[in-house]
C-alpha positions as CSV (number, residue, x, y, z in Angstrom):
1,M,38.7,32.7,-13.0
2,C,39.9,30.1,-15.5
3,I,36.3,29.1,-16.4
4,L,35.2,32.7,-16.8
5,S,38.1,33.6,-19.0
6,G,37.3,30.7,-21.3
7,C,38.1,27.0,-21.2
8,D,37.5,23.8,-23.2
9,D,34.0,23.5,-21.6
10,L,32.8,27.1,-21.9
11,P,33.7,30.0,-24.1
12,S,34.3,33.4,-22.4
13,P,31.9,36.3,-22.8
14,P,33.2,38.7,-25.5
15,G,35.8,41.0,-24.0
16,M,36.3,38.9,-20.9
17,G,40.0,38.2,-20.7
18,L,42.1,36.8,-17.9
19,R,42.6,40.2,-16.1
20,T,38.8,41.0,-16.0
21,A,38.0,37.4,-15.0
22,H,40.6,37.7,-12.2
23,K,38.9,40.9,-10.9
24,Y,35.5,39.3,-10.9
25,A,36.9,36.2,-9.1
26,Q,38.6,38.3,-6.5
27,R,35.5,40.5,-5.9
28,H,32.9,37.7,-5.8
29,K,34.8,34.7,-4.4
30,H,31.9,32.1,-4.7
31,P,30.6,30.7,-8.0
32,E,27.0,31.6,-7.2
33,R,27.9,35.3,-6.5
34,L,30.2,35.4,-9.5
35,L,27.5,34.0,-11.8
36,Q,25.0,36.6,-10.5
37,A,27.4,39.4,-11.2
38,I,28.2,38.1,-14.7
39,K,24.5,37.8,-15.5
40,T,23.9,41.3,-14.3
41,D,26.9,42.9,-16.0
42,W,27.3,40.8,-19.1
43,G,23.8,39.2,-19.5
44,H,23.1,40.3,-23.1
45,R,26.6,39.4,-24.2
46,L,26.9,35.9,-22.8
47,P,28.1,33.4,-25.5
48,L,25.4,30.8,-24.7
49,S,21.8,30.9,-23.7
50,N,22.4,28.3,-21.0
51,Y,25.6,30.0,-19.8
52,E,24.8,29.5,-16.1
53,Q,24.2,25.8,-16.4
54,A,27.3,25.4,-18.6
55,F,29.4,27.4,-16.1
56,I,28.2,25.1,-13.2
57,R,29.0,22.0,-15.2
58,A,32.5,23.3,-16.1
59,E,33.1,24.1,-12.4
60,L,32.0,20.6,-11.4
61,T,34.3,19.2,-14.0
62,F,37.3,21.1,-12.7
63,R,36.5,20.0,-9.1
64,H,35.4,16.4,-9.6
65,Q,37.3,15.2,-12.7
66,V,38.4,11.6,-12.6
67,V,42.1,11.1,-11.9
68,W,44.4,8.2,-11.1
69,C,45.2,7.7,-7.4
70,P,48.6,6.1,-7.0
71,E,48.0,5.1,-3.4
72,R,44.6,3.4,-4.0
73,K,45.7,2.2,-7.5
74,E,42.3,3.2,-9.0
75,R,40.6,6.1,-10.7
76,V,38.9,8.4,-8.3
77,H,37.2,11.9,-8.4
78,L,39.7,14.6,-7.6
79,D,37.4,15.9,-4.9
80,P,34.7,13.5,-3.6
81,I,31.2,14.3,-4.9
82,D,28.9,15.5,-2.1
83,P,26.0,13.1,-2.2
84,S,23.5,15.9,-1.3
85,Y,24.3,17.7,-4.6
86,D,21.5,17.1,-7.0
87,C,22.8,16.1,-10.4
88,P,21.0,13.4,-12.3
89,D,23.9,12.5,-14.5
90,W,27.6,12.7,-13.6
91,S,28.9,10.9,-16.7
92,F,30.4,14.2,-18.1
93,L,33.1,13.8,-15.4
94,G,34.5,10.7,-17.0
95,S,34.3,7.0,-16.1
96,R,36.0,5.6,-13.1
97,E,36.3,2.3,-15.0
98,H,39.1,2.0,-17.4
99,P,40.9,-1.3,-17.9
100,Q,44.2,0.3,-18.8
101,A,44.2,3.3,-16.5
102,E,47.2,2.2,-14.4
103,L,49.3,1.6,-17.5
104,I,48.4,5.0,-18.9
105,A,49.1,6.7,-15.5
106,L,52.5,5.0,-15.2
107,G,53.4,6.0,-18.8
108,H,53.6,2.4,-20.0
109,L,50.8,2.9,-22.5
């Protein structure tokens, strides 16, 4: 719903607000079915020619962004990445390496 209504990674289709995005998300539940419905209903009004790929990338970013784990004291993916998922480059999620990550997470930097 939040991706469909517009986020930093993807603009919303013209006229697609939070209420309409919520209806689509409730009705279609899974990203694949949601994307199919959007392409059918909004295809000619989608803000990008590669909207489907950009939507999937935004969804992956929400699910697998790099965060600080206070228990492990390291940067980890919010949800582990399924190794069977075929993506040649995961760098858009952020680097797990950061020399000052703990200081930033603790608010000391």
